[in-house]
Phi, psi and omega in degrees: 000140177278129183267008179092357182245152177290146180214176182210150174226143178217138175215150185222138178206157177310142183271056171230165188301340181296332187250010186300328182298331181306315183292310181296324182290315179304311181290317179300316176303316176297313182299320174297318179299324182279354173090023174289151179289162190291334177290321179288321174308310183293322174297316182294320181298316178294318180294319181291320176300318174298321177292320176298317182300318179293342183257003180294150181149236178257167177085203185235152174257127177253124177245130177224148176221143171224151186213159173208173180310119173094352183212137172241124175242128186237130176239133175235132185214146170218109182298347178263358181271167179207095179282116191279309178255085183295326179292320179296322183288321176303316182296317179299313179299317180300316179300323178296312183283347176083030182229176171284160183295342180260168178298136175251007181094334181254325183227135178231146177224123181228122180251124177239179184291329181235014187210139176233129181239136179233142178222131181226143170284123186273332179293338179275341189256031178249000000 
């Protein structure tokens, strides 16, 4: 349950397939804690899984999330990564989240070469 205050979560793990579950389980658990409906939790879990897969390779994947009343922001990054087709990944993430590839005011997706940002409105997803 969200207590109305801004907060933050951070986790880092090796950028190899052995650890991919950490990212999706962390964000799914947080989304449940924030009271999001199960459909949005599942979409976020799949989006994070897709993002983590795009960042696999060498180095570490850093996942951070911050939230306040009405908004959850997730950042996934790997300084050793290089996402070649950023537009295709943004489209893929949008499809998983069930939104248009650009920000619709409730959901935002931004893909850079080493970083992926996702934002969702939490008050609409309950």
